[in-house]
C-alpha positions as CSV (number, residue, x, y, z in Angstrom):
1,M,-32.2,3.0,8.4
2,D,-28.8,4.5,10.2
3,E,-27.3,6.7,7.7
4,A,-25.2,8.6,10.1
5,P,-21.5,9.1,9.0
6,L,-19.1,6.5,10.0
7,Y,-15.5,7.4,11.0
8,L,-12.3,5.4,11.5
9,R,-10.0,8.3,12.5
10,P,-6.3,7.5,12.4
11,R,-4.0,7.1,15.4
12,L,-1.3,9.8,15.7
13,E,1.3,10.5,17.6
14,P,4.4,12.9,17.5
15,P,6.2,13.9,15.5
16,L,3.6,12.8,12.8
17,A,0.9,14.4,14.7
18,P,2.5,17.9,14.9
19,L,3.9,17.6,11.1
20,L,0.2,17.3,10.1
21,D,-0.1,20.8,11.4
22,S,2.0,22.2,9.0
23,S,0.0,22.2,6.2
24,D,2.0,24.9,4.2
25,L,5.2,22.8,3.9
26,L,3.3,20.1,2.8
27,H,1.6,21.5,0.3
28,T,4.7,23.0,-0.7
29,L,6.4,20.0,-0.8
30,V,3.9,18.5,-3.2
31,D,4.0,21.5,-5.3
32,A,7.8,21.0,-5.6
33,L,8.1,17.5,-5.9
34,G,4.4,15.7,-7.0
35,S,1.8,13.9,-6.0
36,P,1.6,11.5,-4.7
37,L,4.5,12.0,-2.2
38,D,5.9,10.0,0.5
39,V,7.0,11.7,3.7
40,L,8.9,9.7,6.1
41,L,10.0,10.6,9.8
42,P,13.4,8.8,10.5
43,D,13.9,10.0,14.2
44,R,10.6,7.9,14.8
45,I,12.0,4.7,13.8
46,A,14.8,4.9,16.0
47,A,12.5,5.9,18.8
48,N,10.5,2.8,17.7
49,A,13.4,0.3,18.0
50,E,14.3,1.8,21.2
51,R,10.5,0.6,22.7
52,F,11.3,-2.8,21.4
53,A,14.7,-3.1,23.3
54,D,13.0,-1.4,26.5
55,V,10.7,-4.5,26.5
56,R,13.6,-7.2,25.9
57,R,15.6,-5.4,28.8
58,A,12.7,-5.6,30.9
59,H,12.7,-9.2,30.4
60,R,16.5,-9.3,31.3
61,L,17.5,-10.6,27.8
62,G,20.2,-9.9,25.9
63,G,19.9,-9.8,21.8
64,R,19.0,-7.3,19.3
65,E,16.1,-5.7,17.3
66,F,15.9,-6.0,13.3
67,F,14.3,-4.0,10.7
68,A,12.6,-6.0,8.2
69,H,13.7,-4.0,5.1
70,K,11.2,-5.4,3.0
71,A,8.4,-3.2,4.7
72,N,9.7,0.1,3.0
73,R,12.7,0.6,0.6
74,S,13.6,3.9,2.1
75,S,17.3,4.9,2.3
76,A,16.8,7.7,4.7
77,L,15.1,4.9,7.2
78,V,17.9,2.3,6.7
79,R,20.8,4.9,7.2
80,H,19.3,6.3,10.1
81,L,19.0,2.6,12.0
82,A,22.3,2.0,11.1
83,A,23.5,4.9,13.4
84,T,21.8,2.9,16.1
85,R,22.6,-0.2,17.7
86,A,19.7,-1.7,15.8
87,G,20.2,-4.3,13.0
88,V,18.3,-4.9,9.5
89,D,16.6,-8.0,8.3
90,V,17.1,-8.4,4.4
91,A,15.0,-10.6,1.9
92,S,17.0,-10.1,-1.2
93,L,20.3,-9.5,-2.8
94,D,19.4,-5.8,-3.4
95,E,18.2,-5.3,0.0
96,L,21.7,-7.0,1.2
97,R,23.5,-4.5,-1.0
98,H,21.7,-1.7,0.2
99,A,21.8,-2.2,3.8
100,L,25.7,-2.5,3.3
101,G,25.6,0.8,1.4
102,A,23.8,2.4,4.2
103,G,26.4,1.5,6.7
104,F,25.5,-1.8,8.5
105,T,28.0,-4.1,9.0
106,G,27.5,-7.9,8.3
107,D,27.4,-8.9,11.8
108,R,24.4,-6.6,12.1
109,I,22.4,-8.0,9.3
110,V,19.9,-11.1,9.1
111,A,19.5,-12.8,5.5
112,S,15.8,-14.3,5.4
113,G,13.4,-14.8,2.5
114,P,14.1,-17.1,-0.5
115,K,17.8,-17.1,-1.4
116,G,19.5,-17.6,-4.5
117,P,23.2,-18.5,-4.8
118,E,24.4,-14.8,-5.4
119,F,22.5,-13.7,-2.3
120,L,23.9,-16.4,-0.3
121,W,27.5,-15.8,-1.4
122,L,27.4,-12.2,-0.5
123,A,26.0,-12.8,2.8
124,A,28.3,-15.3,3.6
125,L,31.4,-13.0,2.3
126,V,30.2,-10.3,4.8
127,G,29.4,-12.5,7.6
128,A,25.7,-11.9,8.1
129,T,23.6,-14.4,9.7
130,V,21.3,-16.6,7.6
131,H,18.0,-18.0,8.0
132,I,17.8,-21.8,6.5
133,D,14.7,-22.5,5.1
134,G,15.7,-26.3,4.0
135,P,18.4,-28.6,3.1
136,T,18.8,-27.4,-0.7
137,E,19.6,-24.1,0.6
138,L,22.0,-25.3,3.4
139,D,23.5,-27.3,0.9
140,T,23.9,-24.5,-1.4
141,L,25.8,-22.2,1.3
142,A,27.9,-24.7,2.4
143,G,29.2,-25.5,-1.1
144,I,29.8,-21.7,-1.3
145,V,31.6,-21.6,1.8
146,R,33.9,-24.4,0.8
147,D,34.2,-23.2,-2.6
148,H,35.4,-19.5,-1.5
149,R,37.1,-20.5,1.6
150,L,35.0,-18.5,3.5
151,A,34.6,-18.7,7.6
152,P,31.6,-20.7,8.8
153,V,28.3,-18.9,8.3
154,R,26.0,-18.3,11.0
155,V,22.6,-19.8,10.7
156,L,19.3,-19.7,12.4
157,V,17.2,-22.9,11.6
158,R,14.1,-21.6,10.8
159,L,11.0,-23.7,11.5
160,S,7.2,-23.7,10.7
161,G,4.4,-26.1,11.4
162,F,4.6,-26.4,15.1
163,T,2.1,-28.6,17.4
164,S,2.5,-29.1,21.0
165,P,1.2,-32.5,22.8
166,G,-1.8,-32.0,24.8
167,V,-2.2,-28.6,23.4
168,A,-5.4,-28.2,20.9
169,I,-3.6,-25.3,18.9
170,R,-1.2,-25.6,16.1
171,S,0.5,-23.3,14.2
172,R,-0.7,-22.7,10.6
173,E,0.9,-24.0,7.7
174,S,3.8,-21.8,5.7
175,R,5.7,-22.2,2.9
176,F,8.6,-21.0,4.5
177,G,10.9,-22.9,7.1
178,V,11.6,-26.4,8.0
179,P,8.4,-28.4,9.3
180,A,9.2,-28.8,12.8
181,A,8.7,-32.5,12.4
182,A,11.3,-32.9,10.0
183,L,14.2,-31.0,12.3
184,D,16.1,-34.2,12.9
185,G,16.6,-34.8,9.1
186,L,18.0,-31.1,8.8
187,L,20.0,-31.6,11.9
188,D,21.8,-34.8,10.1
189,D,22.4,-32.2,7.5
190,L,24.3,-29.7,9.8
191,E,26.3,-32.2,10.9
192,R,27.8,-33.1,7.5
193,H,28.4,-29.3,6.9
194,R,30.0,-28.9,10.5
195,D,33.0,-27.2,8.8
196,A,31.1,-24.6,7.0
197,I,28.0,-24.0,9.0
198,D,27.7,-22.7,12.7
199,P,24.1,-23.2,14.0
200,V,23.3,-20.4,16.3
201,G,19.8,-20.9,17.1
202,T,16.5,-21.0,15.8
203,A,13.5,-19.2,14.3
204,Y,10.0,-19.2,13.3
205,H,8.0,-18.1,10.4
206,L,4.3,-17.7,11.4
207,D,1.6,-15.3,9.4
208,T,-0.8,-14.9,12.2
209,V,-1.8,-12.4,14.8
210,S,-2.6,-15.2,17.3
211,L,-0.4,-14.9,20.6
212,D,-1.5,-18.6,21.2
213,E,0.0,-19.9,17.9
214,K,3.1,-17.9,18.6
215,A,3.5,-19.3,21.9
216,V,3.3,-22.8,20.6
217,A,6.1,-21.9,17.9
218,L,8.3,-20.2,20.7
219,E,8.0,-23.1,22.9
220,G,8.7,-25.4,19.6
221,C,12.0,-23.3,19.1
222,L,13.0,-23.9,22.7
223,H,12.6,-27.6,22.5
224,A,14.3,-27.4,18.9
225,M,17.3,-25.6,20.8
226,N,17.6,-28.5,23.3
227,T,17.8,-30.8,20.0
228,L,20.4,-28.8,18.8
229,R,22.4,-28.8,22.1
230,A,21.7,-32.8,22.1
231,R,23.8,-32.9,18.9
232,G,26.7,-31.1,20.0
233,F,25.9,-27.8,18.8
234,Q,26.1,-24.7,21.0
235,P,22.9,-22.6,19.8
236,R,22.4,-19.0,21.9
237,I,19.9,-17.2,19.8
238,V,16.0,-17.4,19.5
239,D,14.8,-15.4,16.7
240,V,10.9,-14.6,17.0
241,G,10.5,-12.5,13.5
242,G,7.9,-10.0,13.0
243,G,4.1,-9.7,13.4
244,F,3.9,-7.5,16.2
245,G,1.4,-5.3,14.7
246,T,0.3,-1.8,14.1
247,G,-2.8,0.0,15.5
248,Y,-4.2,2.4,12.8
249,V,-7.4,3.5,14.1
250,E,-7.4,5.5,17.5
251,H,-11.1,4.5,18.7
252,R,-12.1,0.9,19.5
253,D,-15.8,1.9,19.4
254,E,-15.1,3.1,15.8
255,W,-13.7,0.1,14.6
256,D,-16.6,-2.0,16.2
257,R,-19.2,0.1,15.1
258,Y,-17.8,0.0,11.4
259,T,-17.5,-3.6,11.3
260,T,-20.9,-4.2,12.5
261,E,-22.6,-1.8,10.0
262,L,-20.4,-3.6,7.3
263,T,-22.1,-6.9,8.4
264,R,-25.8,-5.2,8.3
265,A,-25.0,-3.5,4.8
266,V,-24.0,-7.0,3.4
267,L,-27.2,-8.4,4.8
268,G,-29.2,-5.6,3.1
269,E,-30.3,-4.1,6.6
270,R,-28.9,-0.5,5.9
271,P,-27.9,1.2,2.8
272,P,-24.2,0.0,1.1
273,L,-21.2,1.3,2.6
274,T,-19.2,0.2,0.0
275,W,-18.7,0.7,-4.0
276,G,-20.8,-2.0,-5.8
277,G,-21.7,-3.6,-2.4
278,H,-17.9,-5.2,-1.8
279,G,-18.2,-6.6,1.3
280,Y,-14.3,-7.5,2.3
281,G,-14.9,-11.0,2.2
282,L,-18.3,-11.2,3.7
283,R,-21.3,-12.0,1.5
284,A,-25.1,-12.8,2.1
285,E,-26.4,-16.2,1.3
286,G,-30.1,-16.8,2.3
287,G,-30.3,-14.2,5.0
288,T,-27.1,-15.5,6.6
289,V,-23.7,-13.8,6.3
290,R,-20.9,-16.0,5.1
291,G,-17.1,-15.9,4.5
292,S,-14.8,-14.2,6.6
293,L,-13.8,-10.5,6.9
294,G,-10.6,-9.9,5.2
295,L,-9.6,-6.8,7.3
296,Y,-6.5,-6.0,9.1
297,P,-7.5,-5.3,12.8
298,A,-7.0,-1.8,12.6
299,H,-7.4,-0.9,16.4
300,R,-4.6,-2.9,18.2
301,P,-4.1,-1.8,21.8
302,D,-1.8,-4.4,22.2
303,A,0.3,-3.9,19.0
304,G,4.1,-3.3,18.6
305,P,6.3,-3.4,21.8
306,A,3.2,-4.3,23.9
307,Y,2.3,-7.3,21.6
308,L,6.1,-8.5,22.3
309,D,5.8,-8.1,26.1
310,A,2.5,-10.2,26.1
311,L,4.2,-12.7,24.1
312,L,7.2,-13.1,26.7
313,S,4.8,-13.1,29.5
314,R,2.8,-15.8,28.2
315,T,2.8,-19.2,29.7
316,A,4.6,-21.6,27.6
317,P,1.8,-24.3,26.7
318,T,3.4,-27.4,27.9
319,L,6.3,-26.1,30.1
320,G,4.2,-24.2,32.4
321,R,6.4,-21.4,32.9
322,P,6.5,-17.7,31.4
323,L,8.4,-17.7,27.9
324,G,10.6,-14.7,28.5
325,G,11.8,-16.7,31.6
326,L,12.5,-19.9,29.8
327,L,14.7,-18.0,27.4
328,L,16.7,-16.0,30.5
329,E,17.2,-19.6,32.2
330,N,18.8,-20.9,29.4
331,L,20.4,-17.5,28.8
332,Y,19.3,-17.3,25.1
333,D,19.5,-14.1,23.5
334,L,16.4,-12.8,21.6
335,Y,16.2,-11.6,18.1
336,V,12.9,-9.7,16.7
337,E,12.3,-8.8,13.3
338,P,9.7,-6.0,13.4
339,G,8.5,-4.5,9.9
340,R,5.1,-3.0,10.2
341,A,5.8,-2.5,13.7
342,L,8.8,-0.5,13.5
343,L,7.5,1.9,10.9
344,D,4.6,3.0,13.2
345,Q,3.9,6.4,12.8
346,C,7.2,6.7,10.6
347,G,5.2,8.4,7.8
348,L,2.5,9.6,5.5
349,T,1.5,9.6,1.9
350,L,-0.1,13.1,0.4
351,A,-2.1,12.9,-2.7
352,R,-3.7,16.1,-4.6
353,V,-7.3,16.1,-5.4
354,L,-7.7,16.5,-8.9
355,E,-11.5,16.6,-9.4
356,T,-15.1,15.6,-7.6
357,R,-17.5,14.2,-9.5
358,T,-21.1,12.3,-8.9
359,T,-21.8,9.0,-10.7
360,R,-24.9,8.4,-12.8
361,A,-26.1,6.4,-9.7
362,G,-25.3,9.4,-7.3
363,E,-22.3,8.4,-6.0
364,P,-20.0,11.2,-5.0
365,V,-16.4,10.3,-6.2
366,L,-13.1,12.2,-5.4
367,R,-10.2,11.1,-7.9
368,L,-6.8,11.9,-6.6
369,A,-3.2,12.4,-8.2
370,A,-2.1,8.9,-7.1
371,K,-2.9,5.3,-8.0
372,A,-4.3,2.7,-5.6
373,T,-1.1,1.1,-5.7
374,D,0.5,4.1,-4.2
375,I,-1.6,4.2,-1.2
376,G,-1.8,0.3,-0.5
377,L,-3.4,0.5,2.5
378,E,-6.8,-1.3,1.5
379,D,-4.4,-3.5,-0.3
380,H,-3.1,-4.8,3.1
381,G,-6.7,-4.8,4.6
382,V,-6.1,-1.6,6.4
383,L,-9.0,0.8,6.6
384,V,-8.3,4.2,8.1
385,D,-9.7,7.7,6.9
386,P,-7.5,10.2,5.3
387,L,-7.1,13.6,6.4
388,L,-8.0,16.8,4.6
389,L,-5.5,19.5,4.4
390,D,-6.3,23.1,3.5
391,R,-3.7,25.3,2.2
392,G,-2.8,27.8,4.6
393,G,-4.4,25.8,7.2
394,S,-3.6,25.3,10.9
395,G,-4.0,21.5,10.6
396,P,-6.5,18.7,9.6
397,A,-10.1,19.3,10.6
398,D,-11.8,16.7,12.6
399,P,-14.7,15.6,10.1
400,A,-16.9,14.7,13.5
401,D,-17.0,18.4,14.3
402,A,-18.3,19.5,10.9
403,K,-22.1,20.3,10.3
404,E,-22.3,18.7,7.1
405,P,-19.3,16.1,6.5
406,A,-18.8,14.8,3.1
407,G,-19.2,11.1,2.5
408,V,-16.9,10.3,-0.8
409,F,-15.2,7.4,-2.7
410,L,-11.7,7.8,-3.5
411,T,-10.4,6.7,-6.9
412,G,-7.0,7.0,-8.5
413,S,-5.6,8.2,-11.9
414,L,-5.4,5.3,-13.7
415,C,-7.6,4.4,-16.6
416,L,-9.0,1.2,-14.8
417,E,-12.5,0.7,-13.0
418,S,-10.6,-1.2,-10.3
419,D,-8.3,1.6,-9.4
420,L,-10.1,2.6,-6.2
421,I,-8.2,4.2,-3.4
422,T,-10.9,3.3,-1.1
423,R,-13.9,0.6,-1.7
424,R,-15.6,2.3,1.0
425,R,-17.0,5.3,1.5
426,V,-15.0,7.7,3.8
427,F,-16.1,10.8,5.6
428,L,-14.3,14.4,5.6
429,P,-15.3,17.6,7.1
430,R,-16.1,19.0,3.7
431,T,-16.2,18.6,0.2
432,P,-12.6,18.8,-1.1
433,C,-11.8,21.1,-4.1
434,P,-9.2,20.7,-6.8
435,G,-5.9,21.4,-5.2
436,D,-6.5,20.2,-1.9
437,L,-4.4,17.7,-0.2
438,L,-5.3,14.2,1.2
439,A,-2.9,12.8,3.7
440,F,-3.1,9.2,4.7
441,A,-1.2,8.3,7.7
442,N,0.9,5.5,9.1
443,T,1.5,4.3,5.4
444,A,5.3,3.7,6.0
445,G,5.0,-0.2,7.1
446,Y,4.1,-2.1,3.8
447,C,1.8,0.8,2.3
448,M,3.9,2.9,0.5
449,D,5.5,0.8,-2.2
450,F,5.4,-2.9,-1.5
451,A,2.8,-2.9,-4.5
452,A,3.8,0.3,-6.4
453,T,4.1,0.5,-9.9
454,H,4.9,2.5,-13.3
455,A,1.4,1.5,-14.8
456,Q,0.5,4.1,-17.7
457,R,4.0,5.5,-17.3
458,Q,2.9,7.2,-13.8
459,P,5.7,6.9,-11.7
460,P,5.5,5.8,-8.0
461,A,5.8,8.2,-5.2
462,R,8.7,10.2,-4.7
463,K,10.1,10.0,-0.7
464,V,11.3,12.7,1.2
465,A,12.5,12.4,4.8
466,I,11.7,15.3,7.6
467,G,13.2,16.0,10.8
468,G,13.2,18.8,13.1
469,G,9.7,19.8,15.0
470,P,7.1,22.6,14.5
471,G,8.7,26.0,13.5
472,R,12.0,24.1,12.4
473,W,11.2,21.4,10.2
474,R,14.0,20.2,7.8
475,W,13.4,18.0,4.6
476,T,15.7,16.2,2.4
477,L,14.9,13.9,-0.5
478,D,15.2,10.1,0.8
479,E,18.1,9.2,-1.2
480,E,20.0,12.3,0.0
481,Y,19.3,11.8,3.7
482,W,22.3,10.8,5.8
483,P,22.2,10.7,9.8
484,V,24.8,13.5,10.2
485,P,24.2,17.3,10.3
486,R,24.9,19.3,7.3
487,P,26.7,22.6,7.5
488,E,24.2,25.4,7.4
489,G,26.6,28.4,6.7
490,R,26.5,31.8,8.3
491,S,23.5,33.8,8.4
492,A,23.1,37.5,7.5
């Protein structure tokens, strides 16, 4: 049986890659601020937003890029974006308050997600653009505008459940948005609220990585724009939301090999790869694999801006022309709301090694000073290897170069059997010692604090923001970061 190490080495780009070479700095930060520790790189989020803008401009489209704030609660990231042309997508009242406090004005904010009256009131008051998910939300918003004598609120009609005549593909069901088939009824409501509501465009909500499904949805939004115009409205924006993805694993062959070997392990054709034979959604029945692999596609060469380019270049299912060209012909602006993709390479999570031990069954276990909810990679279906940082080292060693790589399971610091940071064996250059650090790269998108808890009175990770470069790294606490230089005083 094949028991060779299986690697899923992370994809690393600047400034994340050179920061990982500064092992002493990262150890010092954890010594001072505790483990786990989230490290953020605000400069990279601005660069990512500009890459999305480059794709939009290449298709000669106006519009704006909005950061989906729910992907990370950081102040540094939001404040840094406020100093650029980008906008922010907020999905709660407190996210809206946070964005305003970070420097965003209402014209650069879109409000999405489930919305109560307080959220709708503040969004209307500051002039944000509001995603409308149904008639109840629309009626509530219109009532607030009238009661408080506010200016008409710009809204995007968010749709879901698209179909396309003659096309076998349909978009999957969603609990968000108005079913496209029910648009006429919502338009009747919009006509009743013309004094309070300004429908500026359409949007869709779609939880998929399928370009085919998104092409159906985008074409459906174009048809809905025509319907709005036929009712006398003047829509000008199509919002395609997020879901552009991120590539976590550098090498496709490692991803393909791991998923193949996982299937073999589930079938009993090789030794287990996971804790307790966990199959990530796969199971064996009568010598056959059943179920579906519940993992994020960690190797994604078409992710982020490249995915947006592929979508805009795709031929509309029934209109027969590229979707980007159809937007341009109608002089529509394009809004995008990346979360994970805008946070690509924007951060890492550090965790200190507490102990190594071997279970009675002979399984090597590494216990970290962190909870599984602090490092939510596997919670989001992402499999990628951590990096081992020696104190005083020159950077993370490649386990593939090691003579005897160590395969270990990573567990958290909670008194729970289920507190597993990885359910699979990961391979490191050597067996870590207490005090070593593991660095989990690319955790800024959803994996830092989306599920973080105060369980057992253990606090979630603190956050620091880092800028500069090798030999001149500067760091600050996340909440103390502002995108302006600080006075440095005179040097002796």
